C-alpha positions as CSV (number, residue, x, y, z in Angstrom):
1,M,-22.4,48.6,-31.9
2,R,-24.8,46.8,-29.5
3,I,-26.2,44.8,-32.3
4,M,-22.7,43.4,-33.2
5,I,-21.8,42.6,-29.6
6,L,-25.0,40.7,-28.9
7,P,-24.4,37.8,-31.4
8,V,-20.8,37.5,-30.3
9,A,-21.8,37.4,-26.6
10,A,-24.5,34.9,-27.3
11,A,-22.1,32.6,-29.2
12,L,-19.5,32.8,-26.4
13,L,-22.1,32.2,-23.6
14,S,-23.6,29.3,-25.3
15,G,-20.3,27.5,-25.5
16,C,-19.6,28.3,-21.9
17,L,-23.1,27.1,-20.8
18,A,-22.7,23.9,-22.9
19,R,-19.4,23.2,-21.2
20,T,-20.8,23.8,-17.8
21,A,-23.7,21.5,-18.6
22,V,-21.3,18.7,-19.7
23,D,-19.3,19.2,-16.5
24,I,-22.4,18.9,-14.3
25,V,-23.6,15.8,-16.1
26,T,-20.3,14.0,-16.0
27,L,-19.5,14.9,-12.4
28,P,-21.4,12.0,-10.8
29,V,-19.8,9.5,-13.2
30,K,-16.3,10.8,-12.3
31,V,-17.1,10.6,-8.5
32,V,-18.3,7.1,-8.8
33,S,-15.4,5.9,-10.9
34,A,-12.9,7.5,-8.4
35,G,-14.7,5.7,-5.6
36,V,-14.5,2.4,-7.4
37,D,-10.8,2.9,-8.2
38,A,-10.1,3.6,-4.5
39,A,-12.1,0.5,-3.3
40,T,-10.6,-2.0,-5.8
41,T,-7.1,-3.2,-6.3
42,S,-5.8,-3.8,-9.8
43,Q,-3.8,-6.9,-10.6
44,S,-0.5,-4.9,-10.9
45,E,-1.1,-3.3,-7.5
46,A,-1.7,-6.8,-6.0
47,D,1.5,-8.1,-7.7
48,Q,3.5,-5.2,-6.3
49,R,2.2,-5.7,-2.8
50,R,2.9,-9.4,-2.9
51,G,6.4,-8.8,-4.2
52,R,7.0,-6.3,-1.4
53,E,5.8,-8.8,1.2
54,L,8.1,-11.5,-0.2
55,R,11.1,-9.2,-0.1
56,E,10.4,-8.1,3.4
57,A,10.0,-11.8,4.5
58,E,13.3,-12.7,2.9
59,E,15.0,-9.7,4.6
60,R,13.6,-10.8,7.9
61,E,14.8,-14.4,7.4
62,G,18.2,-13.2,6.4
63,R,18.5,-11.0,9.5
64,E,17.4,-14.0,11.7
65,A,19.9,-16.3,10.0
66,R,22.8,-13.8,10.5
67,R,21.8,-13.4,14.1
68,R,21.7,-17.2,14.7
69,E,25.1,-17.6,13.0
70,R,26.6,-14.8,15.2
71,D,25.1,-16.4,18.3
72,E,26.5,-19.8,17.4
73,R,29.9,-18.3,16.7
74,R,29.9,-16.6,20.1
75,A,28.7,-19.8,21.8
76,G,31.5,-21.8,20.1
77,D,34.1,-19.2,21.0
78,D,33.0,-19.4,24.7
79,E,33.2,-23.2,24.7
80,Q,36.7,-23.2,23.2
81,D,38.2,-20.5,25.5
82,P,40.7,-22.4,27.7
83,E,41.0,-19.7,30.3
84,S,37.3,-19.5,31.1
85,E,36.1,-21.1,34.3
86,P,33.4,-23.9,34.2
87,D,30.8,-21.5,35.5
88,G,31.4,-19.1,32.6
89,S,33.5,-16.5,34.6
90,T,37.0,-15.6,33.6
91,S,40.0,-16.6,35.6
92,A,41.9,-14.1,37.7
93,L,44.7,-14.0,35.2
94,Q,42.5,-12.7,32.4
95,R,41.1,-9.9,34.5
């Protein structure tokens, strides 16, 4: 019985040892490639970042334009209000 188990065990262990040896040899390569990937930016990542920056800038400009329009409307409404006093206060009738 021992004689039959020994060749089977040797075959199984050799595969296991070979796989471990391959893992040990390829580990430094995997570590270096992961470091390079983390340190560099691909073209698609750069494009995505640039697109995001452009969208955010457009959103900011849109908010500022809406704010300016709102302020202009409010300033125009204040100038056209006939019941307001020259100093900007309201008349006694409006209070």
